[in-house]
All heavy atoms as a GROMACS GRO file, in nm:
protein
  613
    1MET      N    1  -2.443   1.469   2.281
    1MET     CA    2  -2.371   1.532   2.153
    1MET      C    3  -2.495   1.536   2.051
    1MET      O    4  -2.565   1.446   2.029
    1MET     CB    5  -2.269   1.431   2.105
    1MET     CG    6  -2.206   1.474   1.977
    1MET     SD    7  -2.085   1.363   1.905
    1MET     CE    8  -1.957   1.370   2.034
    2ASN      N    9  -2.508   1.659   1.991
    2ASN     CA   10  -2.616   1.675   1.895
    2ASN      C   11  -2.575   1.596   1.757
    2ASN      O   12  -2.464   1.557   1.743
    2ASN     CB   13  -2.647   1.823   1.870
    2ASN     CG   14  -2.535   1.896   1.803
    2ASN    OD1   15  -2.468   1.840   1.721
    2ASN    ND2   16  -2.506   2.028   1.852
    3LYS      N   17  -2.677   1.595   1.665
    3LYS     CA   18  -2.645   1.509   1.552
    3LYS      C   19  -2.553   1.564   1.456
    3LYS      O   20  -2.476   1.498   1.391
    3LYS     CB   21  -2.796   1.487   1.477
    3LYS     CG   22  -2.882   1.387   1.549
    3LYS     CD   23  -3.011   1.365   1.469
    3LYS     CE   24  -3.091   1.278   1.551
    3LYS     NZ   25  -3.169   1.191   1.466
    4LYS      N   26  -2.549   1.705   1.450
    4LYS     CA   27  -2.446   1.766   1.360
    4LYS      C   28  -2.313   1.736   1.414
    4LYS      O   29  -2.220   1.711   1.337
    4LYS     CB   30  -2.474   1.917   1.363
    4LYS     CG   31  -2.547   1.964   1.240
    4LYS     CD   32  -2.543   2.124   1.245
    4LYS     CE   33  -2.630   2.177   1.133
    4LYS     NZ   34  -2.631   2.321   1.134
    5SER      N   35  -2.288   1.746   1.539
    5SER     CA   36  -2.154   1.715   1.603
    5SER      C   37  -2.130   1.574   1.588
    5SER      O   38  -1.993   1.547   1.554
    5SER     CB   39  -2.153   1.758   1.759
    5SER     OG   40  -2.173   1.895   1.770
    6ALA      N   41  -2.220   1.477   1.599
    6ALA     CA   42  -2.182   1.345   1.584
    6ALA      C   43  -2.150   1.316   1.434
    6ALA      O   44  -2.048   1.234   1.418
    6ALA     CB   45  -2.299   1.258   1.624
    7LEU      N   46  -2.214   1.367   1.338
    7LEU     CA   47  -2.187   1.347   1.203
    7LEU      C   48  -2.047   1.400   1.168
    7LEU      O   49  -1.975   1.337   1.105
    7LEU     CB   50  -2.298   1.404   1.120
    7LEU     CG   51  -2.280   1.388   0.971
    7LEU    CD1   52  -2.280   1.240   0.926
    7LEU    CD2   53  -2.390   1.458   0.890
    8LEU      N   54  -2.017   1.525   1.217
    8LEU     CA   55  -1.884   1.588   1.173
    8LEU      C   56  -1.771   1.516   1.249
    8LEU      O   57  -1.676   1.499   1.183
    8LEU     CB   58  -1.888   1.733   1.225
    8LEU     CG   59  -1.766   1.811   1.193
    8LEU    CD1   60  -1.729   1.804   1.050
    8LEU    CD2   61  -1.774   1.949   1.250
    9THR      N   62  -1.805   1.458   1.373
    9THR     CA   63  -1.704   1.372   1.439
    9THR      C   64  -1.680   1.245   1.353
    9THR      O   65  -1.550   1.209   1.343
    9THR     CB   66  -1.742   1.341   1.580
    9THR    OG1   67  -1.761   1.460   1.650
    9THR    CG2   68  -1.653   1.252   1.644
   10GLN      N   69  -1.783   1.185   1.296
   10GLN     CA   70  -1.760   1.066   1.224
   10GLN      C   71  -1.688   1.099   1.094
   10GLN      O   72  -1.603   1.017   1.050
   10GLN     CB   73  -1.906   1.014   1.189
   10GLN     CG   74  -1.965   0.941   1.305
   10GLN     CD   75  -2.097   0.876   1.263
   10GLN    OE1   76  -2.192   0.942   1.256
   10GLN    NE2   77  -2.092   0.737   1.227
   11VAL      N   78  -1.716   1.209   1.034
   11VAL     CA   79  -1.651   1.241   0.908
   11VAL      C   80  -1.504   1.262   0.932
   11VAL      O   81  -1.416   1.202   0.868
   11VAL     CB   82  -1.709   1.379   0.843
   11VAL    CG1   83  -1.619   1.434   0.738
   11VAL    CG2   84  -1.842   1.346   0.795
   12ILE      N   85  -1.474   1.335   1.034
   12ILE     CA   86  -1.328   1.366   1.071
   12ILE      C   87  -1.252   1.233   1.122
   12ILE      O   88  -1.136   1.211   1.071
   12ILE     CB   89  -1.313   1.478   1.173
   12ILE    CG1   90  -1.361   1.605   1.114
   12ILE    CG2   91  -1.168   1.481   1.228
   12ILE    CD1   92  -1.381   1.718   1.232
   13MET      N   93  -1.315   1.162   1.211
   13MET     CA   94  -1.252   1.039   1.252
   13MET      C   95  -1.238   0.935   1.143
   13MET      O   96  -1.126   0.869   1.143
   13MET     CB   97  -1.334   0.978   1.373
   13MET     CG   98  -1.256   0.869   1.436
   13MET     SD   99  -1.098   0.918   1.499
   13MET     CE  100  -1.134   0.939   1.663
   14THR      N  101  -1.336   0.914   1.056
   14THR     CA  102  -1.311   0.823   0.956
   14THR      C  103  -1.215   0.857   0.853
   14THR      O  104  -1.145   0.777   0.787
   14THR     CB  105  -1.449   0.783   0.894
   14THR    OG1  106  -1.506   0.900   0.839
   14THR    CG2  107  -1.548   0.717   0.988
   15PHE      N  108  -1.212   0.994   0.823
   15PHE     CA  109  -1.101   1.046   0.729
   15PHE      C  110  -0.965   1.019   0.794
   15PHE      O  111  -0.883   0.971   0.719
   15PHE     CB  112  -1.123   1.202   0.720
   15PHE     CG  113  -1.024   1.260   0.628
   15PHE    CD1  114  -1.062   1.282   0.497
   15PHE    CD2  115  -0.906   1.306   0.660
   15PHE    CE1  116  -0.973   1.335   0.401
   15PHE    CE2  117  -0.815   1.369   0.583
   15PHE     CZ  118  -0.853   1.387   0.449
   16ILE      N  119  -0.940   1.041   0.921
   16ILE     CA  120  -0.816   1.012   0.982
   16ILE      C  121  -0.783   0.868   0.978
   16ILE      O  122  -0.663   0.830   0.950
   16ILE     CB  123  -0.817   1.067   1.132
   16ILE    CG1  124  -0.814   1.229   1.118
   16ILE    CG2  125  -0.692   1.023   1.204
   16ILE    CD1  126  -0.839   1.289   1.258
   17MET      N  127  -0.878   0.788   1.021
   17MET     CA  128  -0.848   0.648   1.033
   17MET      C  129  -0.831   0.576   0.892
   17MET      O  130  -0.739   0.497   0.869
   17MET     CB  131  -0.965   0.564   1.094
   17MET     CG  132  -0.975   0.608   1.246
   17MET     SD  133  -0.821   0.572   1.342
   17MET     CE  134  -0.814   0.391   1.320
   18ALA      N  135  -0.904   0.624   0.793
   18ALA     CA  136  -0.890   0.576   0.662
   18ALA      C  137  -0.757   0.610   0.600
   18ALA      O  138  -0.683   0.524   0.536
   18ALA     CB  139  -1.000   0.605   0.567
   19ALA      N  140  -0.720   0.735   0.610
   19ALA     CA  141  -0.588   0.784   0.562
   19ALA      C  142  -0.472   0.710   0.633
   19ALA      O  143  -0.377   0.658   0.564
   19ALA     CB  144  -0.562   0.938   0.593
   20THR      N  145  -0.478   0.684   0.762
   20THR     CA  146  -0.374   0.634   0.839
   20THR      C  147  -0.364   0.481   0.807
   20THR      O  148  -0.259   0.429   0.770
   20THR     CB  149  -0.399   0.636   0.989
   20THR    OG1  150  -0.409   0.776   1.022
   20THR    CG2  151  -0.289   0.569   1.074
   21MET      N  152  -0.484   0.407   0.809
   21MET     CA  153  -0.472   0.260   0.781
   21MET      C  154  -0.443   0.233   0.639
   21MET      O  155  -0.369   0.137   0.616
   21MET     CB  156  -0.613   0.205   0.823
   21MET     CG  157  -0.636   0.208   0.971
   21MET     SD  158  -0.499   0.134   1.074
   21MET     CE  159  -0.517  -0.033   1.016
   22SER      N  160  -0.503   0.303   0.536
   22SER     CA  161  -0.458   0.268   0.403
   22SER      C  162  -0.314   0.299   0.382
   22SER      O  163  -0.250   0.227   0.307
   22SER     CB  164  -0.548   0.353   0.306
   22SER     OG  165  -0.532   0.485   0.329
   23GLY      N  166  -0.259   0.413   0.440
   23GLY     CA  167  -0.123   0.436   0.423
   23GLY      C  168  -0.031   0.330   0.494
   23GLY      O  169   0.062   0.289   0.430
   24ILE      N  170  -0.063   0.300   0.607
   24ILE     CA  171   0.024   0.199   0.683
   24ILE      C  172   0.006   0.062   0.622
   24ILE      O  173   0.121  -0.007   0.607
   24ILE     CB  174  -0.020   0.190   0.837
   24ILE    CG1  175   0.019   0.318   0.901
   24ILE    CG2  176   0.049   0.081   0.901
   24ILE    CD1  177  -0.032   0.340   1.043
   25MET      N  178  -0.104   0.009   0.588
   25MET     CA  179  -0.118  -0.123   0.524
   25MET      C  180  -0.047  -0.130   0.393
   25MET      O  181   0.010  -0.217   0.366
   25MET     CB  182  -0.269  -0.166   0.520
   25MET     CG  183  -0.329  -0.182   0.662
   25MET     SD  184  -0.237  -0.273   0.783
   25MET     CE  185  -0.254  -0.430   0.707
   26GLY      N  186  -0.068  -0.018   0.316
   26GLY     CA  187  -0.001  -0.012   0.188
   26GLY      C  188   0.157  -0.013   0.201
   26GLY      O  189   0.228  -0.072   0.132
   27LEU      N  190   0.200   0.055   0.302
   27LEU     CA  191   0.343   0.054   0.327
   27LEU      C  192   0.392  -0.078   0.370
   27LEU      O  193   0.506  -0.126   0.328
   27LEU     CB  194   0.368   0.166   0.437
   27LEU     CG  195   0.523   0.180   0.471
   27LEU    CD1  196   0.602   0.242   0.361
   27LEU    CD2  197   0.532   0.283   0.588
   28ILE      N  198   0.322  -0.147   0.462
   28ILE     CA  199   0.358  -0.282   0.495
   28ILE      C  200   0.365  -0.381   0.376
   28ILE      O  201   0.452  -0.457   0.369
   28ILE     CB  202   0.269  -0.334   0.605
   28ILE    CG1  203   0.282  -0.252   0.742
   28ILE    CG2  204   0.277  -0.480   0.626
   28ILE    CD1  205   0.180  -0.282   0.846
   29PHE      N  206   0.254  -0.366   0.293
   29PHE     CA  207   0.244  -0.447   0.176
   29PHE      C  208   0.358  -0.428   0.074
   29PHE      O  209   0.430  -0.526   0.025
   29PHE     CB  210   0.109  -0.439   0.107
   29PHE     CG  211   0.087  -0.526  -0.004
   29PHE    CD1  212   0.070  -0.669   0.020
   29PHE    CD2  213   0.080  -0.483  -0.130
   29PHE    CE1  214   0.055  -0.758  -0.081
   29PHE    CE2  215   0.055  -0.581  -0.241
   29PHE     CZ  216   0.047  -0.707  -0.224
   30THR      N  217   0.377  -0.301   0.032
   30THR     CA  218   0.469  -0.273  -0.074
   30THR      C  219   0.613  -0.221  -0.032
   30THR      O  220   0.708  -0.228  -0.107
   30THR     CB  221   0.419  -0.175  -0.175
   30THR    OG1  222   0.402  -0.042  -0.100
   30THR    CG2  223   0.293  -0.216  -0.238
   31GLY      N  224   0.609  -0.182   0.097
   31GLY     CA  225   0.738  -0.111   0.150
   31GLY      C  226   0.749   0.026   0.100
   31GLY      O  227   0.673   0.075   0.010
   32PRO      N  228   0.845   0.102   0.154
   32PRO     CA  229   0.847   0.237   0.116
   32PRO      C  230   0.908   0.260  -0.034
   32PRO      O  231   1.022   0.238  -0.057
   32PRO     CB  232   0.948   0.305   0.213
   32PRO     CG  233   1.029   0.190   0.268
   32PRO     CD  234   0.950   0.070   0.258
   33SER      N  235   0.816   0.279  -0.120
   33SER     CA  236   0.846   0.291  -0.260
   33SER      C  237   0.754   0.389  -0.337
   33SER      O  238   0.658   0.437  -0.278
   33SER     CB  239   0.831   0.159  -0.323
   33SER     OG  240   0.699   0.119  -0.316
   34MET      N  241   0.788   0.412  -0.452
   34MET     CA  242   0.701   0.504  -0.534
   34MET      C  243   0.561   0.444  -0.569
   34MET      O  244   0.464   0.501  -0.569
   34MET     CB  245   0.772   0.551  -0.678
   34MET     CG  246   0.867   0.657  -0.662
   34MET     SD  247   0.815   0.800  -0.575
   34MET     CE  248   0.700   0.871  -0.685
   35GLU      N  249   0.563   0.306  -0.579
   35GLU     CA  250   0.444   0.227  -0.602
   35GLU      C  251   0.346   0.254  -0.479
   35GLU      O  252   0.225   0.274  -0.493
   35GLU     CB  253   0.474   0.078  -0.600
   35GLU     CG  254   0.347  -0.003  -0.618
   35GLU     CD  255   0.376  -0.155  -0.622
   35GLU    OE1  256   0.498  -0.192  -0.610
   35GLU    OE2  257   0.282  -0.233  -0.643
   36TRP      N  258   0.410   0.253  -0.358
   36TRP     CA  259   0.326   0.277  -0.240
   36TRP      C  260   0.264   0.412  -0.241
   36TRP      O  261   0.142   0.444  -0.210
   36TRP     CB  262   0.401   0.255  -0.108
   36TRP     CG  263   0.341   0.318   0.008
   36TRP    CD1  264   0.241   0.267   0.082
   36TRP    CD2  265   0.388   0.424   0.091
   36TRP    NE1  266   0.211   0.359   0.187
   36TRP    CE2  267   0.304   0.449   0.197
   36TRP    CE3  268   0.502   0.512   0.077
   36TRP    CZ2  269   0.325   0.547   0.289
   36TRP    CZ3  270   0.525   0.613   0.165
   36TRP    CH2  271   0.432   0.627   0.275
   37LEU      N  272   0.356   0.509  -0.263
   37LEU     CA  273   0.312   0.658  -0.259
   37LEU      C  274   0.215   0.686  -0.369
   37LEU      O  275   0.122   0.762  -0.339
   37LEU     CB  276   0.452   0.745  -0.281
   37LEU     CG  277   0.433   0.888  -0.238
   37LEU    CD1  278   0.389   0.895  -0.087
   37LEU    CD2  279   0.564   0.951  -0.247
   38THR      N  280   0.218   0.639  -0.470
   38THR     CA  281   0.127   0.662  -0.588
   38THR      C  282  -0.013   0.583  -0.561
   38THR      O  283  -0.113   0.624  -0.613
   38THR     CB  284   0.178   0.629  -0.722
   38THR    OG1  285   0.216   0.485  -0.729
   38THR    CG2  286   0.302   0.731  -0.766
   39GLY      N  287   0.000   0.474  -0.504
   39GLY     CA  288  -0.121   0.391  -0.467
   39GLY      C  289  -0.203   0.437  -0.352
   39GLY      O  290  -0.327   0.407  -0.348
   40TRP      N  291  -0.134   0.503  -0.253
   40TRP     CA  292  -0.214   0.541  -0.138
   40TRP      C  293  -0.333   0.621  -0.162
   40TRP      O  294  -0.436   0.600  -0.096
   40TRP     CB  295  -0.108   0.619  -0.054
   40TRP     CG  296  -0.157   0.652   0.094
   40TRP    CD1  297  -0.275   0.624   0.153
   40TRP    CD2  298  -0.078   0.721   0.200
   40TRP    NE1  299  -0.282   0.674   0.273
   40TRP    CE2  300  -0.162   0.728   0.307
   40TRP    CE3  301   0.044   0.772   0.192
   40TRP    CZ2  302  -0.118   0.794   0.423
   40TRP    CZ3  303   0.091   0.838   0.307
   40TRP    CH2  304  -0.007   0.837   0.425
   41PRO      N  305  -0.333   0.734  -0.243
   41PRO     CA  306  -0.458   0.815  -0.263
   41PRO      C  307  -0.573   0.723  -0.316
   41PRO      O  308  -0.696   0.743  -0.271
   41PRO     CB  309  -0.414   0.914  -0.365
   41PRO     CG  310  -0.260   0.931  -0.347
   41PRO     CD  311  -0.226   0.788  -0.319
   42GLY      N  312  -0.546   0.639  -0.400
   42GLY     CA  313  -0.655   0.550  -0.453
   42GLY      C  314  -0.698   0.461  -0.344
   42GLY      O  315  -0.827   0.439  -0.341
   43GLN      N  316  -0.621   0.404  -0.263
   43GLN     CA  317  -0.674   0.321  -0.156
   43GLN      C  318  -0.748   0.401  -0.058
   43GLN      O  319  -0.841   0.347   0.001
   43GLN     CB  320  -0.545   0.257  -0.080
   43GLN     CG  321  -0.473   0.158  -0.170
   43GLN     CD  322  -0.341   0.106  -0.120
   43GLN    OE1  323  -0.283   0.162  -0.023
   43GLN    NE2  324  -0.283   0.019  -0.179
   44PHE      N  325  -0.704   0.520  -0.027
   44PHE     CA  326  -0.782   0.607   0.054
   44PHE      C  327  -0.920   0.636   0.014
   44PHE      O  328  -1.019   0.635   0.092
   44PHE     CB  329  -0.702   0.737   0.096
   44PHE     CG  330  -0.781   0.850   0.173
   44PHE    CD1  331  -0.808   0.815   0.303
   44PHE    CD2  332  -0.833   0.954   0.105
   44PHE    CE1  333  -0.885   0.922   0.357
   44PHE    CE2  334  -0.914   1.037   0.160
   44PHE     CZ  335  -0.940   1.019   0.292
   45ILE      N  336  -0.926   0.662  -0.117
   45ILE     CA  337  -1.056   0.705  -0.182
   45ILE      C  338  -1.152   0.598  -0.160
   45ILE      O  339  -1.271   0.606  -0.150
   45ILE     CB  340  -1.038   0.746  -0.324
   45ILE    CG1  341  -0.970   0.878  -0.327
   45ILE    CG2  342  -1.168   0.751  -0.400
   45ILE    CD1  343  -0.920   0.936  -0.466
   46ILE      N  344  -1.105   0.472  -0.174
   46ILE     CA  345  -1.187   0.344  -0.161
   46ILE      C  346  -1.229   0.326  -0.007
   46ILE      O  347  -1.330   0.288   0.034
   46ILE     CB  348  -1.128   0.220  -0.217
   46ILE    CG1  349  -1.108   0.226  -0.358
   46ILE    CG2  350  -1.192   0.097  -0.167
   46ILE    CD1  351  -1.009   0.130  -0.431
   47ALA      N  352  -1.112   0.354   0.084
   47ALA     CA  353  -1.141   0.324   0.227
   47ALA      C  354  -1.224   0.415   0.297
   47ALA      O  355  -1.301   0.366   0.391
   47ALA     CB  356  -0.994   0.306   0.285
   48TRP      N  357  -1.223   0.537   0.263
   48TRP     CA  358  -1.291   0.637   0.343
   48TRP      C  359  -1.443   0.619   0.336
   48TRP      O  360  -1.508   0.604   0.448
   48TRP     CB  361  -1.255   0.774   0.306
   48TRP     CG  362  -1.339   0.879   0.400
   48TRP    CD1  363  -1.299   0.908   0.526
   48TRP    CD2  364  -1.457   0.938   0.366
   48TRP    NE1  365  -1.398   0.995   0.579
   48TRP    CE2  366  -1.488   1.026   0.482
   48TRP    CE3  367  -1.536   0.949   0.264
   48TRP    CZ2  368  -1.605   1.095   0.485
   48TRP    CZ3  369  -1.646   1.037   0.254
   48TRP    CH2  370  -1.688   1.106   0.377
   49PRO      N  371  -1.502   0.605   0.213
   49PRO     CA  372  -1.651   0.583   0.223
   49PRO      C  373  -1.699   0.448   0.302
   49PRO      O  374  -1.802   0.444   0.368
   49PRO     CB  375  -1.693   0.581   0.078
   49PRO     CG  376  -1.575   0.617  -0.005
   49PRO     CD  377  -1.452   0.615   0.084
   50ILE      N  378  -1.616   0.346   0.292
   50ILE     CA  379  -1.640   0.230   0.356
   50ILE      C  380  -1.637   0.248   0.500
   50ILE      O  381  -1.719   0.216   0.585
   50ILE     CB  382  -1.538   0.114   0.312
   50ILE    CG1  383  -1.565   0.082   0.168
   50ILE    CG2  384  -1.569  -0.007   0.400
   50ILE    CD1  385  -1.461  -0.014   0.103
   51ALA      N  386  -1.525   0.312   0.555
   51ALA     CA  387  -1.516   0.342   0.697
   51ALA      C  388  -1.628   0.435   0.747
   51ALA      O  389  -1.687   0.412   0.858
   51ALA     CB  390  -1.386   0.413   0.720
   52PHE      N  391  -1.672   0.519   0.665
   52PHE     CA  392  -1.790   0.613   0.719
   52PHE      C  393  -1.910   0.534   0.722
   52PHE      O  394  -1.983   0.548   0.818
   52PHE     CB  395  -1.791   0.731   0.616
   52PHE     CG  396  -1.902   0.822   0.654
   52PHE    CD1  397  -1.884   0.923   0.758
   52PHE    CD2  398  -2.038   0.823   0.592
   52PHE    CE1  399  -1.978   1.001   0.793
   52PHE    CE2  400  -2.129   0.908   0.643
   52PHE     CZ  401  -2.109   0.993   0.737
   53ALA      N  402  -1.944   0.450   0.620
   53ALA     CA  403  -2.064   0.373   0.622
   53ALA      C  404  -2.061   0.262   0.741
   53ALA      O  405  -2.171   0.251   0.799
   53ALA     CB  406  -2.068   0.291   0.486
   54VAL      N  407  -1.955   0.216   0.766
   54VAL     CA  408  -1.945   0.115   0.873
   54VAL      C  409  -1.963   0.188   1.007
   54VAL      O  410  -2.043   0.122   1.091
   54VAL     CB  411  -1.808   0.041   0.875
   54VAL    CG1  412  -1.774  -0.033   0.998
   54VAL    CG2  413  -1.801  -0.053   0.756
   55THR      N  414  -1.911   0.298   1.022
   55THR     CA  415  -1.938   0.384   1.147
   55THR      C  416  -2.078   0.419   1.175
   55THR      O  417  -2.123   0.426   1.271
   55THR     CB  418  -1.843   0.494   1.174
   55THR    OG1  419  -1.868   0.590   1.072
   55THR    CG2  420  -1.697   0.454   1.175
   56MET      N  421  -2.152   0.437   1.062
   56MET     CA  422  -2.293   0.469   1.068
   56MET      C  423  -2.370   0.359   1.141
   56MET      O  424  -2.466   0.383   1.215
   56MET     CB  425  -2.358   0.508   0.935
   56MET     CG  426  -2.299   0.637   0.872
   56MET     SD  427  -2.322   0.783   0.967
   56MET     CE  428  -2.488   0.819   0.934
   57VAL      N  429  -2.319   0.237   1.122
   57VAL     CA  430  -2.387   0.124   1.191
   57VAL      C  431  -2.320   0.089   1.317
   57VAL      O  432  -2.378   0.073   1.420
   57VAL     CB  433  -2.379   0.000   1.092
   57VAL    CG1  434  -2.428  -0.131   1.162
   57VAL    CG2  435  -2.460   0.022   0.966
   58ALA      N  436  -2.190   0.096   1.312
   58ALA     CA  437  -2.113   0.047   1.427
   58ALA      C  438  -2.115   0.146   1.542
   58ALA      O  439  -2.114   0.107   1.665
   58ALA     CB  440  -1.955   0.019   1.385
   59TRP      N  441  -2.130   0.273   1.527
   59TRP     CA  442  -2.123   0.365   1.639
   59TRP      C  443  -2.239   0.346   1.731
   59TRP      O  444  -2.228   0.325   1.855
   59TRP     CB  445  -2.116   0.500   1.586
   59TRP     CG  446  -2.104   0.611   1.684
   59TRP    CD1  447  -2.126   0.605   1.820
   59TRP    CD2  448  -2.040   0.742   1.673
   59TRP    NE1  449  -2.100   0.720   1.882
   59TRP    CE2  450  -2.048   0.817   1.797
   59TRP    CE3  451  -1.993   0.823   1.568
   59TRP    CZ2  452  -2.004   0.935   1.807
   59TRP    CZ3  453  -1.948   0.943   1.581
   59TRP    CH2  454  -1.957   0.996   1.703
   60PRO      N  455  -2.363   0.348   1.673
   60PRO     CA  456  -2.468   0.322   1.761
   60PRO      C  457  -2.481   0.176   1.824
   60PRO      O  458  -2.517   0.172   1.941
   60PRO     CB  459  -2.600   0.328   1.676
   60PRO     CG  460  -2.565   0.402   1.546
   60PRO     CD  461  -2.407   0.381   1.539
   61ALA      N  462  -2.436   0.083   1.755
   61ALA     CA  463  -2.414  -0.045   1.811
   61ALA      C  464  -2.311  -0.061   1.921
   61ALA      O  465  -2.343  -0.109   2.036
   61ALA     CB  466  -2.391  -0.144   1.713
   62SER      N  467  -2.205   0.003   1.904
   62SER     CA  468  -2.100   0.014   2.004
   62SER      C  469  -2.136   0.094   2.131
   62SER      O  470  -2.105   0.051   2.250
   62SER     CB  471  -1.962   0.043   1.949
   62SER     OG  472  -1.962   0.198   1.906
   63MET      N  473  -2.201   0.208   2.104
   63MET     CA  474  -2.259   0.279   2.214
   63MET      C  475  -2.352   0.202   2.302
   63MET      O  476  -2.358   0.199   2.423
   63MET     CB  477  -2.319   0.405   2.167
   63MET     CG  478  -2.231   0.504   2.105
   63MET     SD  479  -2.116   0.576   2.214
   63MET     CE  480  -2.225   0.697   2.295
   64ALA      N  481  -2.449   0.132   2.244
   64ALA     CA  482  -2.543   0.040   2.308
   64ALA      C  483  -2.470  -0.067   2.382
   64ALA      O  484  -2.510  -0.099   2.493
   64ALA     CB  485  -2.648  -0.018   2.208
   65LEU      N  486  -2.376  -0.144   2.314
   65LEU     CA  487  -2.306  -0.240   2.386
   65LEU      C  488  -2.229  -0.187   2.505
   65LEU      O  489  -2.223  -0.256   2.616
   65LEU     CB  490  -2.214  -0.292   2.286
   65LEU     CG  491  -2.134  -0.425   2.336
   65LEU    CD1  492  -2.230  -0.533   2.378
   65LEU    CD2  493  -2.036  -0.482   2.222
   66SER      N  494  -2.153  -0.074   2.490
   66SER     CA  495  -2.088  -0.013   2.594
   66SER      C  496  -2.165   0.017   2.719
   66SER      O  497  -2.143  -0.004   2.839
   66SER     CB  498  -1.987   0.089   2.564
   66SER     OG  499  -2.066   0.195   2.523
   67SER      N  500  -2.286   0.070   2.688
   67SER     CA  501  -2.396   0.111   2.790
   67SER      C  502  -2.428  -0.021   2.863
   67SER      O  503  -2.451  -0.018   2.983
   67SER     CB  504  -2.496   0.185   2.728
   67SER     OG  505  -2.469   0.311   2.689
   68ALA      N  506  -2.464  -0.123   2.788
   68ALA     CA  507  -2.513  -0.254   2.847
   68ALA      C  508  -2.399  -0.304   2.939
   68ALA      O  509  -2.428  -0.352   3.054
   68ALA     CB  510  -2.553  -0.336   2.743
   69ILE      N  511  -2.270  -0.292   2.887
   69ILE     CA  512  -2.157  -0.357   2.972
   69ILE      C  513  -2.154  -0.275   3.096
   69ILE      O  514  -2.143  -0.333   3.215
   69ILE     CB  515  -2.035  -0.358   2.900
   69ILE    CG1  516  -2.051  -0.464   2.785
   69ILE    CG2  517  -1.925  -0.384   2.980
   69ILE    CD1  518  -1.941  -0.462   2.678
   70LEU      N  519  -2.144  -0.142   3.088
   70LEU     CA  520  -2.126  -0.065   3.211
   70LEU      C  521  -2.246  -0.073   3.305
   70LEU      O  522  -2.230  -0.073   3.424
   70LEU     CB  523  -2.109   0.081   3.175
   70LEU     CG  524  -1.969   0.115   3.104
   70LEU    CD1  525  -1.970   0.257   3.050
   70LEU    CD2  526  -1.864   0.076   3.190
   71ARG      N  527  -2.374  -0.089   3.248
   71ARG     CA  528  -2.489  -0.112   3.340
   71ARG      C  529  -2.479  -0.244   3.418
   71ARG      O  530  -2.516  -0.242   3.535
   71ARG     CB  531  -2.617  -0.109   3.263
   71ARG     CG  532  -2.696   0.010   3.259
   71ARG     CD  533  -2.843  -0.002   3.202
   71ARG     NE  534  -2.845  -0.084   3.090
   71ARG     CZ  535  -2.832  -0.046   2.950
   71ARG    NH1  536  -2.804   0.089   2.937
   71ARG    NH2  537  -2.853  -0.125   2.854
   72SER      N  538  -2.437  -0.342   3.337
   72SER     CA  539  -2.424  -0.472   3.411
   72SER      C  540  -2.314  -0.478   3.507
   72SER      O  541  -2.323  -0.558   3.611
   72SER     CB  542  -2.400  -0.600   3.302
   72SER     OG  543  -2.285  -0.580   3.250
   73ARG      N  544  -2.219  -0.393   3.500
   73ARG     CA  545  -2.108  -0.396   3.597
   73ARG      C  546  -2.139  -0.297   3.721
   73ARG      O  547  -2.059  -0.308   3.815
   73ARG     CB  548  -1.985  -0.338   3.529
   73ARG     CG  549  -1.925  -0.446   3.426
   73ARG     CD  550  -1.796  -0.399   3.383
   73ARG     NE  551  -1.705  -0.406   3.499
   73ARG     CZ  552  -1.579  -0.392   3.488
   73ARG    NH1  553  -1.521  -0.389   3.373
   73ARG    NH2  554  -1.496  -0.389   3.594
   74LYS      N  555  -2.237  -0.226   3.716
   74LYS     CA  556  -2.265  -0.125   3.822
   74LYS      C  557  -2.275  -0.204   3.963
   74LYS      O  558  -2.226  -0.148   4.060
   74LYS     CB  559  -2.400  -0.057   3.801
   74LYS     CG  560  -2.377   0.074   3.741
   74LYS     CD  561  -2.504   0.160   3.738
   74LYS     CE  562  -2.485   0.294   3.678
   74LYS     NZ  563  -2.595   0.365   3.668
   75GLY      N  564  -2.336  -0.323   3.959
   75GLY     CA  565  -2.352  -0.389   4.086
   75GLY      C  566  -2.239  -0.472   4.136
   75GLY      O  567  -2.229  -0.531   4.242
   76THR      N  568  -2.133  -0.488   4.050
   76THR     CA  569  -2.018  -0.578   4.084
   76THR      C  570  -1.920  -0.501   4.160
   76THR      O  571  -1.894  -0.384   4.143
   76THR     CB  572  -1.943  -0.638   3.964
   76THR    OG1  573  -1.909  -0.522   3.881
   76THR    CG2  574  -2.045  -0.716   3.872
   77PRO      N  575  -1.843  -0.562   4.257
   77PRO     CA  576  -1.746  -0.496   4.341
   77PRO      C  577  -1.631  -0.450   4.252
   77PRO      O  578  -1.588  -0.529   4.165
   77PRO     CB  579  -1.698  -0.607   4.450
   77PRO     CG  580  -1.813  -0.708   4.437
   77PRO     CD  581  -1.877  -0.697   4.313
   78GLY      N  582  -1.583  -0.336   4.285
   78GLY     CA  583  -1.470  -0.290   4.195
   78GLY      C  584  -1.511  -0.216   4.064
   78GLY      O  585  -1.418  -0.179   3.987
   79ALA      N  586  -1.632  -0.216   4.030
   79ALA     CA  587  -1.677  -0.160   3.904
   79ALA      C  588  -1.655  -0.011   3.893
   79ALA      O  589  -1.641   0.042   3.789
   79ALA     CB  590  -1.831  -0.191   3.882
   80GLU      N  591  -1.643   0.054   4.013
   80GLU     CA  592  -1.618   0.196   4.010
   80GLU      C  593  -1.484   0.235   3.953
   80GLU      O  594  -1.469   0.343   3.889
   80GLU     CB  595  -1.628   0.256   4.155
   80GLU     CG  596  -1.774   0.254   4.206
   80GLU     CD  597  -1.795   0.106   4.266
   80GLU    OE1  598  -1.707   0.044   4.309
   80GLU    OE2  599  -1.917   0.070   4.272
   81GLU      N  600  -1.393   0.142   3.953
   81GLU     CA  601  -1.254   0.164   3.905
   81GLU      C  602  -1.249   0.152   3.751
   81GLU      O  603  -1.163   0.214   3.695
   81GLU     CB  604  -1.162   0.063   3.958
   81GLU     CG  605  -1.148   0.069   4.107
   81GLU     CD  606  -1.061  -0.055   4.170
   81GLU    OE1  607  -1.009  -0.128   4.091
   81GLU    OE2  608  -1.062  -0.062   4.282
   82ALA      N  609  -1.340   0.093   3.691
   82ALA     CA  610  -1.339   0.067   3.536
   82ALA      C  611  -1.374   0.192   3.467
   82ALA      O  612  -1.422   0.274   3.506
   82ALA     CB  613  -1.429  -0.047   3.499
   0.00000   0.00000   0.00000
């Protein structure tokens, strides 16, 4: 995946996740109300940049970790199924 595609994927994915999680967590906290509906955009505006910044660090780290795990499992019986 080239750098432009990776960056665009991070923007889209963090947008979706921040919108979903801020909405769901706000709904759980306040219940379905006007307070929840009016608070959600503000929570999203705070959550999205945080989610994006975290993925800038977490994505490369998680890719390296998953590669290391899969490499270490290559020699174990049944690893082909994983």
